[in-house]
C-alpha positions as CSV (number, residue, x, y, z in Angstrom):
1,X,45.6,35.1,87.6
2,X,47.4,32.4,85.7
3,X,50.4,34.7,85.2
4,X,50.5,35.5,88.9
5,X,50.4,31.7,89.8
6,X,53.3,31.1,87.3
7,X,55.4,33.7,88.9
8,X,54.7,32.3,92.4
9,X,55.7,28.8,91.3
10,X,59.0,30.1,89.9
11,X,59.6,32.0,93.2
12,X,58.9,28.8,95.2
13,X,61.3,26.8,93.0
14,X,64.0,29.4,93.5
15,X,63.5,29.4,97.2
16,X,63.8,25.7,97.5
17,X,67.0,25.8,95.5
18,X,68.4,28.5,97.7
19,X,67.5,26.5,100.8
20,X,69.4,23.5,99.5
21,X,72.6,25.6,99.3
22,X,72.4,28.0,102.3
23,X,70.9,26.9,105.7
24,X,67.6,28.6,106.6
25,X,69.0,30.3,109.8
26,X,71.6,32.1,107.8
27,X,68.9,33.5,105.4
28,X,66.8,34.6,108.3
29,X,69.7,36.3,110.1
30,X,70.8,38.2,106.9
31,X,67.2,39.4,106.4
32,X,66.8,40.7,109.9
33,X,70.2,42.5,109.9
34,X,69.5,44.2,106.6
35,X,66.2,45.6,108.1
36,X,67.5,46.5,111.6
37,X,71.1,47.7,110.9
38,X,71.0,51.5,110.8
39,X,74.5,51.7,109.3
40,X,73.3,49.8,106.3
41,X,70.2,51.9,106.0
42,X,72.2,55.1,106.1
43,X,75.2,54.0,104.0
44,X,74.4,56.0,100.9
45,X,74.1,59.3,102.8
46,X,77.2,58.8,105.0
47,X,79.5,59.3,102.0
48,X,78.3,62.8,101.4
49,X,80.2,65.4,103.4
50,X,79.6,69.2,103.5
51,X,82.0,71.4,101.7
52,X,84.3,73.5,103.9
53,X,83.4,77.2,103.8
54,X,85.6,79.9,105.2
55,X,84.9,83.5,106.0
56,X,87.2,86.5,105.3
57,X,88.5,86.5,108.9
58,X,89.2,82.8,108.8
59,X,91.1,83.2,105.5
60,X,93.3,86.0,106.9
61,X,94.0,83.9,110.0
62,X,94.9,80.8,107.9
63,X,97.2,83.0,105.8
64,X,99.0,84.4,108.8
65,X,99.5,80.9,110.2
66,X,100.3,78.9,107.1
67,X,101.6,81.2,104.3
68,X,105.0,79.9,103.4
69,X,106.4,83.3,102.2
70,X,105.4,84.8,105.5
71,X,107.0,81.9,107.4
72,X,110.2,82.5,105.4
73,X,110.1,86.2,106.4
74,X,109.6,85.3,110.0
75,X,112.7,83.1,110.0
76,X,114.7,86.3,109.5
77,X,113.7,87.4,113.0
78,X,115.2,84.2,114.4
79,X,118.3,84.8,112.3
80,X,118.7,88.3,113.8
81,X,118.2,86.8,117.3
82,X,121.0,84.4,116.6
83,X,123.2,87.3,115.6
84,X,122.4,88.9,118.9
85,X,123.9,85.9,120.6
86,X,127.0,86.2,118.4
87,X,127.3,89.9,119.1
88,X,127.2,89.3,122.9
89,X,129.9,86.7,123.0
90,X,133.2,87.6,124.8
91,X,136.6,86.8,123.3
92,X,138.0,83.4,123.9
93,X,141.2,83.2,126.1
94,X,144.3,81.8,124.4
95,X,146.5,79.0,125.6
96,X,150.1,78.6,124.5
97,X,152.9,76.2,125.4
98,X,156.3,75.2,124.1
99,X,159.2,72.8,124.8
100,X,162.7,73.8,123.9
101,X,166.2,72.2,124.0
102,X,165.0,68.6,123.8
103,X,167.7,66.1,122.7
104,X,165.7,64.7,119.8
105,X,168.9,63.8,117.9
106,X,170.7,62.4,120.9
107,X,168.2,60.2,122.7
108,X,170.8,58.7,125.0
109,X,170.7,62.0,126.9
110,X,166.9,62.0,127.2
111,X,166.5,61.4,130.9
112,X,164.8,63.2,133.8
113,X,168.0,65.0,134.9
114,X,168.5,66.5,131.5
115,X,164.9,67.5,131.2
116,X,164.9,69.1,134.6
117,X,168.2,71.0,134.3
118,X,168.7,71.7,130.6
119,X,165.3,71.7,128.8
120,X,162.9,74.6,128.9
121,X,159.1,74.5,129.2
122,X,156.7,77.4,128.8
123,X,153.0,77.5,129.5
124,X,151.0,80.7,128.9
125,X,147.4,81.9,129.0
126,X,146.2,85.2,127.5
127,X,143.0,87.2,127.2
128,X,141.9,90.2,125.1
129,X,140.2,93.0,127.1
130,X,137.9,94.8,124.7
131,X,137.9,98.6,125.2
132,X,135.2,101.1,124.4
133,X,132.4,98.7,125.4
134,X,132.5,97.0,122.1
135,X,130.4,94.0,123.2
136,X,127.6,96.2,124.5
137,X,127.6,98.2,121.3
138,X,127.5,95.1,119.2
139,X,124.6,93.7,121.2
140,X,122.7,97.0,120.9
141,X,123.2,97.2,117.2
142,X,122.0,93.6,116.7
143,X,118.9,94.2,118.9
144,X,118.1,97.4,116.9
145,X,118.4,95.4,113.7
146,X,116.1,92.8,115.1
147,X,113.5,95.5,115.8
148,X,113.7,96.6,112.2
149,X,113.2,93.1,111.0
150,X,110.2,92.6,113.2
151,X,108.5,95.7,111.8
152,X,109.3,94.5,108.3
153,X,107.8,91.1,108.9
154,X,104.7,92.9,110.3
155,X,104.6,94.9,107.1
156,X,104.7,91.6,105.2
157,X,101.6,90.5,107.2
158,X,99.9,93.8,106.3
159,X,100.5,93.2,102.6
160,X,99.5,89.5,102.8
161,X,96.3,90.5,104.6
162,X,95.4,92.8,101.8
163,X,96.2,90.2,99.1
164,X,94.0,87.7,100.9
165,X,91.1,90.2,101.2
166,X,91.4,91.2,97.6
167,X,91.4,87.7,96.4
168,X,88.5,86.9,98.7
169,X,86.5,89.7,97.1
170,X,87.4,88.3,93.7
171,X,85.8,85.0,94.7
172,X,82.7,86.8,96.0
173,X,82.4,88.7,92.7
174,X,82.7,85.5,90.7
175,X,80.0,83.8,92.8
176,X,77.8,86.8,92.3
177,X,78.4,86.7,88.6
178,X,77.5,83.0,88.6
179,X,74.2,83.7,90.3
180,X,73.3,86.5,88.0
181,X,74.3,84.5,84.9
182,X,72.2,81.6,86.1
183,X,69.2,83.8,86.8
184,X,69.5,85.4,83.4
185,X,69.9,82.1,81.7
186,X,66.8,80.7,83.4
187,X,64.8,83.8,82.6
188,X,65.8,83.9,79.0
189,X,65.2,80.2,78.6
190,X,61.6,80.9,79.3
191,X,61.6,83.4,76.5
192,X,63.1,80.9,74.2
193,X,60.5,78.3,75.1
194,X,57.8,80.9,74.6
195,X,59.2,81.9,71.2
196,X,59.1,78.2,70.1
197,X,55.5,78.0,71.1
198,X,54.7,81.3,69.2
199,X,56.4,79.9,66.1
200,X,54.2,76.9,66.2
201,X,51.2,79.1,66.7
202,X,52.3,81.4,63.9
203,X,52.5,84.4,66.2
204,X,56.2,85.2,65.2
205,X,58.4,84.3,62.4
206,X,61.0,81.6,62.5
207,X,63.7,84.1,61.9
208,X,62.8,86.0,65.1
209,X,62.8,82.8,67.0
210,X,66.3,82.0,65.7
211,X,67.5,85.4,66.8
212,X,66.2,84.8,70.3
213,X,67.8,81.3,70.4
214,X,71.1,82.7,69.3
215,X,71.1,85.1,72.2
216,X,70.9,82.1,74.5
217,X,74.5,81.3,73.7
218,X,75.7,84.5,75.4
219,X,73.9,83.6,78.6
220,X,75.4,80.1,78.6
221,X,78.8,81.5,77.9
222,X,78.4,84.0,80.8
223,X,77.7,81.1,83.2
224,X,80.8,79.1,82.0
225,X,83.0,82.2,82.2
226,X,81.8,83.0,85.7
227,X,82.4,79.5,86.9
228,X,85.9,79.5,85.5
229,X,86.6,82.8,87.2
230,X,85.5,81.4,90.5
231,X,87.7,78.3,90.2
232,X,90.7,80.4,89.4
233,X,90.0,82.9,92.2
234,X,89.6,80.0,94.7
235,X,92.9,78.5,93.6
236,X,94.7,81.8,94.0
237,X,93.2,82.3,97.4
238,X,94.2,78.8,98.5
239,X,97.8,79.6,97.6
240,X,97.7,82.6,100.0
241,X,96.0,80.8,102.9
242,X,98.1,77.6,102.5
243,X,97.2,74.3,100.8
244,X,97.2,72.6,104.2
245,X,94.6,75.0,105.6
246,X,91.6,74.1,103.4
247,X,90.7,71.2,101.1
248,X,90.7,71.4,97.3
249,X,86.9,71.6,97.1
250,X,86.5,74.4,99.7
251,X,84.4,77.5,99.2
252,X,83.9,80.9,100.8
253,X,81.2,82.2,103.0
254,X,80.2,85.8,102.3
255,X,78.5,88.1,99.8
256,X,79.3,91.4,98.1
257,X,78.4,93.9,100.8
258,X,78.3,97.7,101.0
259,X,79.4,99.1,104.3
260,X,79.7,102.9,104.2
261,X,82.4,104.6,106.3
262,X,82.5,108.1,107.6
263,X,86.0,108.4,108.9
264,X,87.8,111.7,109.0
265,X,90.8,112.0,106.6
266,X,93.0,113.7,109.1
267,X,92.3,111.1,111.8
268,X,93.1,108.4,109.3
269,X,96.4,110.1,108.5
270,X,97.3,110.3,112.1
271,X,96.4,106.7,112.7
272,X,98.5,105.6,109.7
273,X,101.5,107.5,110.9
274,X,101.3,105.7,114.2
275,X,100.3,102.3,112.9
276,X,102.0,101.6,109.6
277,X,104.7,99.0,110.2
278,X,106.8,100.0,107.2
279,X,107.0,103.5,108.6
280,X,108.0,102.1,112.0
281,X,110.7,100.1,110.3
282,X,112.0,103.2,108.6
283,X,112.1,105.0,111.9
284,X,113.8,102.1,113.6
285,X,116.4,102.0,110.9
286,X,117.5,105.5,112.0
287,X,118.1,104.1,115.5
288,X,119.9,101.1,114.1
289,X,122.1,103.3,112.0
290,X,123.1,105.3,115.1
291,X,123.9,102.1,116.9
292,X,126.2,101.2,114.0
293,X,127.9,104.5,114.3
294,X,128.4,104.0,118.1
295,X,129.8,100.5,117.3
296,X,132.2,102.0,114.7
297,X,133.5,104.5,117.2
298,X,134.0,101.8,119.8
299,X,135.8,99.7,117.2
300,X,138.2,102.6,116.9
301,X,139.4,101.9,120.4
302,X,142.3,99.4,120.4
303,X,142.0,96.3,122.6
304,X,144.5,95.3,125.3
305,X,146.0,91.8,125.1
306,X,147.2,90.5,128.5
307,X,148.9,87.1,128.9
308,X,150.7,85.3,131.7
309,X,153.5,82.8,131.0
310,X,154.9,80.1,133.3
311,X,158.5,79.0,132.4
312,X,160.7,76.2,133.7
313,X,164.4,76.7,132.8
314,X,167.4,75.0,134.4
315,X,165.4,73.7,137.4
316,X,164.0,77.2,138.0
317,X,160.3,78.1,137.8
318,X,159.3,81.6,136.9
319,X,156.4,83.6,135.7
320,X,156.0,86.6,133.4
321,X,153.2,89.0,132.4
322,X,152.9,90.4,128.9
323,X,150.8,93.4,127.7
324,X,150.1,94.2,124.0
325,X,148.1,97.0,122.4
326,X,148.1,98.7,119.1
327,X,148.9,102.4,119.0
328,X,146.0,104.1,117.1
329,X,148.1,106.5,115.1
330,X,147.0,105.8,111.5
331,X,144.0,103.4,111.8
332,X,141.3,104.7,114.1
333,X,138.4,103.2,112.0
334,X,137.8,106.6,110.4
335,X,136.3,105.1,107.2
336,X,133.7,103.0,109.0
337,X,132.7,105.9,111.2
338,X,132.2,108.2,108.2
339,X,130.2,105.4,106.4
340,X,127.9,105.0,109.4
341,X,127.3,108.7,109.6
342,X,126.3,108.8,106.0
343,X,124.0,105.8,106.6
344,X,122.3,107.8,109.4
345,X,121.5,110.5,106.8
346,X,120.3,107.9,104.4
347,X,118.0,106.4,107.0
348,X,116.6,109.8,107.9
349,X,115.8,110.6,104.2
350,X,114.2,107.1,103.7
351,X,112.1,107.6,106.8
352,X,110.9,111.0,105.5
353,X,110.1,109.4,102.2
354,X,108.2,106.6,103.9
355,X,106.2,109.1,105.9
356,X,105.1,110.9,102.7
357,X,104.3,107.6,101.1
358,X,102.1,106.7,104.0
359,X,100.2,110.0,103.7
360,X,99.8,109.6,100.0
361,X,98.5,106.0,100.3
362,X,95.9,107.2,102.8
363,X,94.7,110.0,100.6
364,X,94.5,107.9,97.5
365,X,92.7,105.0,99.2
366,X,90.4,107.4,101.0
367,X,89.4,109.1,97.7
368,X,89.0,105.7,96.0
369,X,86.6,104.6,98.7
370,X,84.5,107.8,98.4
371,X,84.5,107.7,94.6
372,X,83.3,104.1,94.5
373,X,80.8,105.0,97.2
374,X,79.4,107.7,94.9
375,X,79.2,105.2,92.0
376,X,77.3,102.7,94.2
377,X,75.0,105.5,95.2
378,X,74.2,106.3,91.6
379,X,73.2,102.7,90.9
380,X,71.1,102.6,94.0
381,X,69.4,105.9,93.3
382,X,67.3,104.3,90.6
383,X,69.3,103.0,87.7
384,X,69.1,99.4,88.9
385,X,65.3,99.6,89.3
386,X,64.9,101.4,86.1
387,X,66.9,98.8,84.1
388,X,64.9,96.0,85.7
389,X,61.5,97.7,84.9
390,X,62.6,98.5,81.4
391,X,63.5,94.8,80.8
392,X,60.2,93.6,82.4
393,X,58.1,96.1,80.4
394,X,59.9,95.2,77.1
395,X,59.5,91.5,77.8
396,X,55.8,91.9,78.6
397,X,55.2,94.0,75.6
398,X,57.1,91.7,73.2
399,X,55.3,88.6,74.4
400,X,52.0,90.3,73.6
401,X,53.2,91.7,70.2
402,X,53.3,95.4,71.4
403,X,57.1,95.7,71.0
404,X,59.7,94.6,68.5
405,X,62.3,91.9,69.1
406,X,65.2,94.4,68.9
407,X,63.6,96.5,71.6
408,X,63.3,93.5,73.9
409,X,66.9,92.3,73.3
410,X,68.2,95.8,73.8
411,X,66.4,96.1,77.1
412,X,67.8,92.7,78.1
413,X,71.4,93.7,77.3
414,X,71.0,97.0,79.2
415,X,69.7,95.1,82.2
416,X,72.5,92.6,82.2
417,X,75.1,95.4,81.7
418,X,73.8,97.4,84.6
419,X,73.7,94.3,86.9
420,X,77.3,93.4,85.9
421,X,78.5,96.9,86.4
422,X,76.8,97.2,89.8
423,X,78.4,94.0,91.1
424,X,81.8,95.2,89.8
425,X,81.2,98.5,91.5
426,X,80.5,96.7,94.8
427,X,83.7,94.6,94.4
428,X,85.7,97.7,93.6
429,X,84.3,99.4,96.7
430,X,85.2,96.4,98.9
431,X,88.7,96.3,97.4
432,X,89.3,100.0,97.9
433,X,88.1,99.6,101.5
434,X,90.7,96.9,102.0
435,X,93.2,99.3,100.4
436,X,92.3,101.9,103.0
437,X,92.8,99.4,105.8
438,X,96.1,98.5,104.3
439,X,97.1,102.2,103.9
440,X,96.1,103.0,107.5
441,X,97.8,99.8,108.8
442,X,94.9,98.4,110.8
443,X,91.6,96.6,109.9
444,X,89.8,98.6,112.7
445,X,89.0,101.8,111.0
446,X,87.5,104.7,113.1
């Protein structure tokens, strides 16, 4: 009681000292505001913000909108459209003029009478009439090349979509590895704690306890490695989707998932032949090559130059028409025509090769999906449950002295290896499924 009274006296002395410095109404106002102000009461929690989490569809959308390599490829379309403008331009008319017989070295004669009666002035305008519909063929060739470029850019989008999906699966795999490693670490930590208690009770030797504790390092290393893999996978994914799309501390929303497909191989082949943008670009290249041949033939036609001249000579005004055209005896653009014909054959062969490549991609990815589907089926048929039961039985038996330490550690390693292999198989299946989507050319599989 005496101690409490001493503390109360010290508090009263401090209060009187504070009142001498600060007016009482200010103290009362600050006390009320600190109690009633919700902003001050919630200040610590307002600084915490939820991390941004994106799905696979969002990641693909961000990549298609913000990927710099894709934007650079899209600029080629605008370049081709600018070439269409250039190809559709008509020739400029020409303007010419001259003055002759001016008395530059005898300026005393430079008067209006001399200029009107002795000097000569000419003014002419000319225009080139293109023959063979060159402008129309130039425009058509440029438009066909733009169509090829559009398909190539679409193919870049297809490749980028697969890269994003593949990297997204890598992040999901790393996250799954982190969860597994943390679960194993927590479970094995209980075993370590139990072994220490058994050593103190004399149930096991100190050497066995050290062996168990040394195994803990592997679980701790697995957690660190999995976290590093996720950080690296997120960084690579952010580069695809664009740094401006997501913050540095973003995360993904999804899990390793098994979605079986039952599409027919022939239907997938037909869909790929009609959907793959690289095959469409190869086919459009044949059309573009034929447009170049038509342009080369048109360029073999010689243009007609027409001009009109007005002349003033000796007080007489007169006009004259002039026509000029090459005679195509030697140069009829034969070399360019032959080159474009060979280019047509080249485009046809490349289109055939692209068609075969598309069919091969579909077959390879289809078989990859089914092979990984069978592997997942093997794990789900009982191997996962058996490895879990084996570990649990060995752990239960070891803790009660019915099994050796080596048997328990071997069962633990088998369980961890099966779990890691199963998660890797799920990731491989999801990647091969994305490869099938890429091979077919659409994300909507039948």
